[in-house]
C-alpha positions as CSV (number, residue, x, y, z in Angstrom):
1,M,-0.2,0.1,0.1
2,K,1.5,3.3,-0.3
3,Y,1.9,5.9,1.9
4,W,-0.6,8.1,1.3
5,M,-3.2,5.5,1.4
6,A,-3.0,5.0,4.8
7,P,-4.0,8.5,6.3
8,L,-6.5,8.1,3.2
9,A,-8.3,5.2,4.7
10,A,-7.7,6.0,8.1
11,A,-10.1,9.2,7.6
12,G,-12.8,7.3,5.1
13,L,-13.2,5.0,8.3
14,L,-13.4,8.0,10.8
15,I,-15.7,9.4,8.4
16,L,-17.8,6.2,8.2
17,S,-17.9,6.3,12.2
18,V,-19.5,9.7,12.8
19,A,-22.0,9.2,9.8
20,L,-22.8,5.5,11.4
21,R,-23.1,7.3,15.0
22,A,-24.8,10.0,14.0
23,Q,-27.9,8.0,13.0
24,Q,-27.9,6.2,16.5
25,P,-29.9,7.6,18.7
26,A,-28.0,8.7,21.9
27,G,-28.0,7.4,25.2
28,G,-27.4,3.4,24.3
29,G,-30.6,3.6,21.6
30,R,-33.4,4.4,24.0
31,T,-36.0,6.6,21.8
32,V,-39.6,6.9,22.7
33,W,-40.1,4.2,20.6
34,D,-38.8,2.0,23.7
35,G,-42.0,1.8,26.3
36,V,-40.7,5.0,28.1
37,Y,-44.1,5.7,29.6
38,S,-47.1,4.2,31.4
39,D,-50.8,3.7,31.0
40,P,-51.1,4.8,34.2
41,Q,-49.0,8.0,33.9
42,V,-51.0,8.8,30.5
43,K,-54.0,9.3,32.8
44,R,-52.2,11.8,35.3
45,G,-51.1,13.4,32.1
46,T,-54.5,13.6,30.6
47,V,-55.7,15.5,33.7
48,V,-52.7,17.7,33.6
49,Y,-53.2,18.5,30.5
50,E,-57.2,19.3,31.1
51,K,-55.8,21.4,33.4
52,Y,-52.9,23.7,31.3
53,C,-52.7,22.9,28.1
54,V,-56.1,21.9,26.3
55,K,-57.1,25.5,26.2
56,C,-54.4,26.9,23.8
57,H,-53.4,23.3,22.1
58,G,-57.3,21.4,22.0
59,E,-58.6,18.3,22.8
60,Q,-56.9,16.9,19.2
61,L,-53.8,18.7,20.1
62,M,-54.5,20.7,16.8
63,G,-53.1,24.0,18.8
64,D,-55.4,27.3,18.2
65,G,-53.1,28.7,15.5
66,T,-51.1,30.6,18.0
67,A,-50.4,27.3,20.2
68,S,-48.6,24.9,18.1
69,A,-49.7,21.5,17.3
70,L,-49.1,18.7,19.5
71,T,-49.3,16.0,17.0
72,G,-49.1,15.4,13.1
73,T,-45.9,15.7,11.0
74,G,-44.9,19.4,11.9
75,F,-45.3,18.5,15.5
76,M,-42.9,15.0,14.5
77,A,-40.7,17.3,12.2
78,D,-40.1,20.1,15.1
79,F,-38.8,17.5,17.9
80,N,-37.3,14.5,16.1
81,G,-33.9,14.1,17.0
82,V,-34.7,15.8,20.7
83,T,-34.3,14.5,23.7
84,L,-36.9,14.2,26.4
85,G,-35.1,16.4,28.9
86,E,-35.2,19.1,25.7
87,L,-38.5,18.9,25.8
88,V,-39.3,19.5,29.6
89,D,-36.9,22.3,29.7
90,R,-38.6,23.7,26.6
91,T,-41.6,23.2,28.3
92,R,-41.1,24.5,31.7
93,Q,-39.7,27.7,30.6
94,T,-42.4,29.0,28.1
95,M,-45.4,26.9,29.4
96,P,-48.7,27.5,30.1
97,D,-48.6,30.8,27.7
98,D,-49.9,32.7,31.0
99,D,-47.6,31.2,33.7
100,P,-44.3,30.3,32.3
101,G,-42.8,27.7,34.7
102,S,-45.6,26.9,37.0
103,M,-46.0,23.2,36.4
104,S,-43.6,20.7,38.3
105,R,-41.5,18.6,36.1
106,Q,-43.5,15.6,37.4
107,Q,-46.7,17.5,35.6
108,I,-44.5,18.5,32.5
109,T,-43.3,14.8,32.2
110,D,-47.3,13.1,32.8
111,V,-48.3,15.9,29.8
112,I,-45.7,14.3,27.5
113,A,-46.8,10.6,28.6
114,Y,-50.1,11.6,27.4
115,V,-48.8,13.7,24.0
116,L,-46.7,10.2,23.4
117,N,-49.7,8.0,24.1
118,F,-52.0,10.6,21.8
119,N,-48.9,9.9,18.5
120,K,-49.3,6.2,19.0
121,F,-45.7,6.0,20.7
122,P,-45.8,2.3,22.5
123,S,-46.5,2.4,26.1
124,G,-44.6,0.4,28.8
125,E,-44.0,-0.7,32.3
126,T,-42.6,2.5,33.9
127,D,-43.3,6.1,34.1
128,L,-41.4,8.3,32.2
129,P,-39.1,10.0,35.5
130,P,-38.8,13.7,35.5
131,Q,-35.1,13.5,36.2
132,A,-33.2,15.1,33.6
133,E,-30.0,12.8,33.7
134,V,-32.9,9.6,32.5
135,L,-34.6,12.2,30.0
136,N,-31.6,13.1,28.6
137,Q,-31.2,9.8,27.9
138,I,-34.4,9.2,25.7
139,R,-34.3,10.7,22.1
140,F,-37.9,11.7,20.4
141,L,-37.6,10.2,16.8
142,A,-40.2,10.4,14.7
143,A,-40.3,7.5,12.6
144,K,-39.6,4.0,14.2
145,P,-35.4,2.9,14.1
146,S,-34.9,-0.3,11.9
147,A,-34.4,-3.3,14.4
148,D,-30.7,-3.4,12.7
149,R,-29.8,0.2,14.1
150,Q,-31.1,-0.5,17.9
151,E,-29.4,-4.0,17.8
152,S,-26.7,-1.9,16.5
153,A,-27.2,1.2,19.2
154,R,-27.7,-1.2,22.0
155,R,-24.2,-3.2,21.0
156,H,-22.5,-0.1,21.3
157,P,-24.1,2.7,23.5
């Protein structure tokens, strides 16, 4: 092999490695497709949503023209790739519109469970916890990752 080819091959492998890593969800592959919330949490989230959110986001989560939709392709595109920790922080700082920061982290994660359920993401056995260090390890992905990519992410966190 020529001397100039070795660095070129190494650079190519590095670029390929970075590209493959970028396609994998953060946190060892944990995503909203892994059943990260429970059905009882959805019930609590429904109550919180009705108290704080429904007046602007509506019963069908489509928004009122000023409040954004929490369902549909626009919602999926806006949050695709974001960690649930980022979603909680953003919500805590801006919602409800008439009293930002008045909802607890637990209330917000319960509402997120409700929103995930409404958008047909699968539920699991345990609640979505309010702790940032856990939420930062779960990524919102609009499309379900392929089985190959999920398995690879679990083996190579």
